[in-house]
C-alpha positions in Angstrom: 77.2 114.7 64.0 73.5 114.1 63.5 70.8 116.5 64.9 69.7 114.0 67.7 73.2 113.9 69.4 73.1 115.1 73.0 74.5 118.7 73.7 77.4 117.5 75.8 78.6 115.3 73.1 78.3 118.1 70.6 80.6 120.3 72.9 82.9 117.5 73.3 83.1 117.2 69.4 83.7 121.0 68.9 86.1 121.1 71.7 88.3 118.0 70.3 87.9 119.5 66.7 89.2 122.9 67.7 92.0 121.3 69.6 93.0 119.4 66.6 93.0 122.3 64.4 95.3 124.1 66.8 97.6 121.0 67.0 97.7 121.0 63.2 98.7 124.6 63.1 101.4 124.0 65.7 103.0 121.2 63.9 103.0 123.1 60.6 104.4 126.4 62.2 107.2 124.7 64.2 108.9 123.8 61.0 110.1 127.4 60.4 112.3 127.1 63.6 114.5 124.6 61.9 115.7 121.6 64.1 114.6 123.5 67.1 111.1 122.9 66.0 111.3 119.5 64.1 114.4 117.3 63.5 112.8 116.5 60.2 110.4 119.1 58.5 107.5 116.8 58.0 104.9 117.7 55.2 101.7 117.5 57.3 98.7 118.4 55.0 95.0 118.7 55.1 94.3 115.1 54.6 95.9 114.4 58.1 93.6 116.9 59.6 90.5 115.8 57.9 91.2 112.1 58.9 91.7 113.1 62.5 88.4 115.0 62.6 86.5 112.1 61.2 88.0 109.8 63.8 87.1 112.0 66.6 83.5 112.1 65.2 83.3 108.3 64.9 84.8 107.9 68.3 82.4 110.2 70.0 79.3 108.7 68.2 80.4 105.2 69.4 81.3 106.6 72.8 79.6 105.1 76.0 78.2 108.2 77.9 79.1 106.6 81.1 82.5 106.0 80.3 83.4 109.3 78.7 86.0 110.1 76.1 88.8 107.7 75.8 91.7 110.3 75.7 94.4 107.5 75.7 92.7 106.2 72.4 92.4 109.7 70.8 96.0 110.4 71.6 97.3 107.1 70.2 95.4 107.4 66.9 96.5 110.8 66.2 100.0 110.5 67.5 100.7 107.0 66.2 98.6 106.7 63.1 97.1 110.0 61.6 100.0 112.3 62.2 102.4 109.9 63.7 102.5 107.6 60.5 104.5 110.4 58.8 107.0 110.8 61.7 110.3 108.8 61.0 112.5 110.1 63.9 112.2 108.9 67.5 112.5 112.3 69.2 109.9 113.9 66.8 107.6 111.1 67.7 108.1 112.0 71.4 107.5 115.7 70.7 104.3 114.9 68.9 102.9 112.5 71.5 103.8 115.2 74.2 101.8 117.8 72.4 98.7 115.5 72.4 99.0 114.2 75.9 99.5 117.9 77.2 96.4 119.1 75.3 94.0 116.1 75.0 92.9 115.2 78.5 90.0 116.1 80.9 91.4 119.5 81.4 90.5 120.5 77.8 86.8 120.4 78.9 87.1 123.0 81.6 86.0 126.5 81.0 89.5 128.0 81.9 91.5 125.9 79.5 94.0 128.0 77.5 96.7 126.7 75.1 98.6 129.8 76.0 97.6 133.3 77.1 95.3 134.8 74.7 94.8 131.3 72.8 91.8 129.6 74.2 88.9 127.5 72.6 86.4 129.1 70.6 82.7 128.5 71.9 81.1 129.7 68.6 77.7 128.9 67.0 78.1 130.6 63.6 80.6 131.4 60.9 80.4 135.1 61.8 81.4 134.2 65.6 84.4 132.1 64.3 85.6 134.9 62.1 85.2 137.6 65.1 87.1 135.1 67.3 90.0 134.8 64.5 90.2 138.5 64.1 90.8 138.9 67.9 93.8 136.7 68.0 97.2 138.3 68.1 98.6 139.4 64.6 102.1 137.8 65.4 102.3 134.5 67.0 105.0 134.1 69.8 107.2 131.1 69.7 105.6 130.1 73.1 102.5 129.3 71.4 104.2 126.5 69.8 106.0 125.4 73.0 109.3 127.1 72.3 111.0 129.8 74.1 111.1 133.5 72.7 114.8 133.0 71.7 113.5 130.7 69.0 112.6 133.9 67.0 116.2 134.8 66.8 117.1 131.3 65.5 114.4 131.7 63.0 115.7 135.2 61.8 119.3 133.8 61.7 118.2 130.9 59.5 116.4 132.9 57.3 119.3 135.6 57.0 121.8 132.6 56.1 119.4 131.3 53.6 119.4 134.5 51.8 123.2 135.2 52.1 123.5 131.5 50.7 121.5 132.2 47.7 123.1 135.5 47.0 126.6 133.9 47.3 125.7 131.1 44.8 124.7 133.5 42.3 127.7 135.7 42.2 130.1 135.6 39.2 132.8 132.9 39.4 135.1 134.4 36.7 137.2 137.5 36.6 136.5 138.7 39.9 139.0 141.0 41.9 139.3 142.2 45.4 141.6 145.3 45.9 143.4 144.4 42.5 144.0 140.9 43.9 142.6 138.1 41.5 140.6 135.0 42.8 143.5 132.8 42.1 146.0 134.8 44.0 143.6 134.9 46.9 143.3 131.2 47.1 146.9 130.5 46.5 148.0 132.6 49.5 145.3 130.9 51.5 146.6 127.4 50.4 150.1 128.4 51.1 149.0 129.6 54.6 147.2 126.2 55.4 149.9 124.2 54.2 152.4 125.8 56.5 150.0 125.2 59.4 148.9 121.7 58.6 150.4 119.2 60.9 152.6 116.4 59.7 151.4 112.8 58.9 151.5 110.3 61.7 154.5 108.1 61.9 153.0 104.6 61.9 155.7 102.9 64.0 155.6 105.7 66.6 151.8 105.1 66.9 152.3 101.2 67.1 154.8 101.7 69.9 152.7 104.1 72.0 149.5 102.0 71.7 151.7 98.8 72.8 152.8 100.8 75.9 149.2 101.9 76.8 147.6 98.4 75.9 146.9 97.9 72.3 143.9 95.7 72.8 142.0 97.9 75.3 138.7 99.3 74.1 139.6 102.8 74.4 143.1 102.4 72.6 141.4 100.5 69.6 139.2 103.4 69.3 142.1 105.8 69.4 143.7 103.7 66.5 140.5 104.0 64.5 140.4 107.8 64.9 144.0 108.2 64.1 143.5 106.1 60.8 140.7 108.5 59.8 142.7 111.6 60.8 145.6 110.4 58.7 143.3 110.2 55.8 142.1 113.7 56.3 145.5 115.1 56.5 146.6 113.3 53.4 143.7 114.4 51.3 144.0 118.0 52.5 147.9 118.2 51.9 147.5 116.6 48.5 144.8 118.8 47.2 146.3 122.0 48.6 149.5 121.2 46.7 147.5 120.4 43.6 145.8 123.6 43.9 148.9 125.7 44.1 150.4 123.8 41.1 147.2 124.2 39.1 147.1 128.1 39.8 150.8 128.3 38.7 149.9 126.3 35.5 152.1 123.4 36.2 149.2 121.0 36.1 145.6 121.3 34.6 143.0 122.9 36.6 140.5 120.0 36.7 136.9 120.4 37.4 137.3 119.2 40.9 140.1 121.7 41.4 137.9 124.5 40.1 135.1 123.6 42.5 137.7 123.7 45.3 139.0 127.0 44.3 135.5 128.4 44.3 134.7 127.0 47.7 138.1 128.2 49.2 137.4 131.7 47.8 133.9 131.7 49.3 135.2 130.5 52.6 133.3 127.1 52.2 134.6 123.7 53.1 135.4 121.9 49.8 133.1 119.0 48.9 136.2 116.5 48.7 137.2 117.6 52.2 133.9 117.4 53.7 133.3 113.9 52.5 136.2 112.6 54.3 135.9 114.7 57.4 133.0 116.5 59.1 130.8 119.4 58.3 131.3 123.0 59.3 129.8 126.3 58.5 133.0 128.1 57.2 136.4 126.9 56.0 138.0 128.9 59.0 136.0 126.9 61.7 136.6 123.7 59.8 140.6 124.2 59.7 140.5 125.3 63.1 138.7 122.2 64.2 141.3 120.0 62.3 144.1 121.5 64.3 142.4 120.9 67.6 141.4 117.3 66.8 144.9 116.6 65.8 146.4 118.2 68.8 144.0 115.8 71.1 145.1 112.8 69.4 148.7 113.5 69.4 148.6 114.4 73.1 146.7 111.1 73.7 149.1 108.7 72.1 152.2 110.8 73.2 151.3 111.4 76.9 148.7 109.0 77.8 145.0 109.0 78.2 143.6 112.5 78.7 142.0 113.4 82.1 139.0 114.7 80.2 138.0 114.2 76.6 136.8 116.8 74.1 134.0 115.0 72.6 133.6 117.2 69.7 136.8 116.2 68.4 135.9 112.5 67.5 134.8 111.2 64.2 132.7 108.5 65.8 131.7 109.6 69.4 129.2 106.8 69.6 132.1 104.4 69.4 133.9 106.2 72.2 130.8 105.8 74.4 130.6 102.0 73.5 134.5 101.8 74.2 133.9 103.4 77.6 131.1 100.7 78.4 133.2 97.9 77.3 136.0 99.1 79.5 133.7 99.4 82.5 132.3 96.0 81.8 135.5 94.3 81.8 136.5 95.9 85.2 133.6 94.1 86.8 133.5 90.3 86.8 130.1 88.8 85.7 128.9 91.9 84.0 127.3 91.5 80.6 127.6 94.4 77.9 124.0 93.9 77.0 122.8 94.9 80.5 125.4 97.7 81.0 123.7 101.1 80.3 125.1 104.7 80.1 124.8 106.9 83.2 125.9 110.6 83.6 126.3 113.3 86.2 126.7 116.8 85.3 129.6 118.3 87.5 130.1 121.9 88.3 133.6 122.1 87.0 135.0 123.6 83.9 137.7 121.7 81.9 140.5 123.7 83.7 139.3 122.3 87.1 139.8 118.8 86.1 143.2 117.6 87.5 142.6 113.8 87.8 140.7 111.2 85.7 137.7 109.5 87.4 138.3 106.1 88.9 135.8 104.7 86.3 134.3 106.1 83.2 135.2 109.4 81.5 134.9 113.1 81.8 133.9 114.9 78.8 133.7 118.6 77.7 132.7 120.8 74.7 128.9 120.5 75.0 126.3 123.2 74.5 122.8 123.2 75.5 120.2 124.7 73.0 116.6 125.4 73.9 117.4 125.8 77.7 120.1 127.0 80.2 121.7 125.3 83.0 121.7 126.1 86.7 125.2 125.1 87.9 124.6 125.7 91.6 121.4 123.5 91.7 122.4 121.2 88.9 119.4 121.4 86.7 117.7 122.7 83.7 116.1 126.3 83.6 114.7 128.6 81.2 117.1 130.1 78.6 118.5 133.6 79.3 117.2 136.2 76.8 119.1 136.4 73.5 121.5 133.3 74.6 120.9 130.6 72.1 123.5 128.2 73.4 124.7 127.6 77.0 128.0 126.0 77.3 127.9 123.0 79.7 130.3 122.1 82.4 132.2 118.9 82.4 129.8 115.9 82.3 131.0 112.6 84.1 130.0 109.6 82.1 129.9 106.1 83.6 128.2 102.8 83.1 126.1 100.6 85.5 124.7 97.0 85.3 121.0 97.2 85.5 117.8 96.4 83.6 115.5 98.8 85.3 114.1 101.7 83.2 114.7 105.5 82.9 113.6 107.7 85.8 110.5 109.5 84.4 111.4 112.6 86.3 114.6 113.2 84.3 114.6 114.7 81.0 116.0 112.5 78.5 118.1 115.0 76.6 119.4 113.9 73.0 123.0 114.6 72.0 124.0 115.7 68.6 127.3 116.4 66.9 126.1 119.4 65.0 123.2 121.8 65.0 121.5 119.8 62.3 119.7 117.1 64.2 119.7 114.1 62.1 120.2 110.3 62.6 123.5 110.8 61.2 124.6 113.3 63.8 122.7 111.7 66.7 125.3 110.3 69.5 123.0 109.3 72.5 121.0 110.6 75.2 122.0 111.8 78.8 119.5 112.3 81.6 119.2 115.9 83.1 117.6 117.0 86.3 114.5 119.3 86.1 112.5 120.3 89.1 110.8 123.5 88.3 108.9 121.9 85.4 108.0 118.4 84.0 110.2 116.6 81.2 107.3 117.5 78.8 108.1 121.2 79.1 111.7 120.7 77.9 110.3 118.3 75.1 108.1 121.2 74.0 111.1 123.4 74.0 113.2 121.3 71.8 116.0 121.1 74.4 119.2 119.2 72.9 123.0 119.0 73.5 125.1 120.0 70.6 128.9 119.1 70.5 129.3 121.8 68.0 127.4 125.1 67.4 129.2 126.1 64.1 
């Protein structure tokens, strides 16, 4: 800024620059909270900050004093170009734009503006004043400064502890270890025998074909079931075959190949073997993974043996997106003149648990097994509320999903909540979005909180 600039414009420049500094710090610091902070940990750097400051200076230099600051322009340039150019995930882009729209507006120029309690804008004239202002800031930043709930600190500590333990586990000796006089091979052999004893039998193809014919083999939901059964059968065969080979290799009947050696190490460390994970799903421990395998198999067997479930455990599907698409196709076929392109997903969060559901809905489906992260759910009022202290995941009641034929947009007063299969929020685990009621806060509040629905928290 040159020396002849009006004082008002200088104040505006300092204010916007300081806000950009705070924004840069926030987008950097949120990364330590994992998926709760950013779905993808972007590498924002000093060049992004300097380019943003330069743009703000140029914008204010060219600004018409009668029209004032164009906040829309600033938010667009910072959110879509300067910082947004690095953002590749849609919900991360929504988070970034929400931060900018919440902070970069006319309220920023008022004397009582605060980013958070104790975090105001520095009105300093010298370097010493800035240093004094910085020294007066709290020594430890609360997660609320970054828009998150205080529970996010627990998430950060858990993630840090897991990272340390995984590093220690990867460094432990792989040969010659014993536990209470029992060798690694003996431990894994006993575990393999136990898993083989509990593993469900393979599906009998002609029984499945007959069951699907009775239910309607060409109906969308039954086509989806057939695809899920095919994938589950593959998992069962791979697990059974590799466990049998592992048992034989430990006995010395066959050679312990490198893949079997890796599998032995993984099972001893209670990790899911890589070969199993590639054909199935991710899980934090082998015990959780095997329990989920049994539960998934049980749901599929009940479905084709006794008919369509009254409520679906959505966590137990390989392709939950396909399940939602099949439901939309089913509803579309029930209404003459409806086009699948115009049929969109709608939802209603009920007050019921799975045990309370005795009859299926007349149209659509009931789903259960979802967990809310970043917020809690008020069952009486049917709306989002702040997380309870030390409760990281809130079990959701049964959700009723249905479809409507409309071209109108979303209700801006509802929070569009993303739904993921696993705590790791990536495009590969993304299922879809459902709308949740929020009355005490604007939807932007829950966007900053990082609220999402998870099918599995393990």
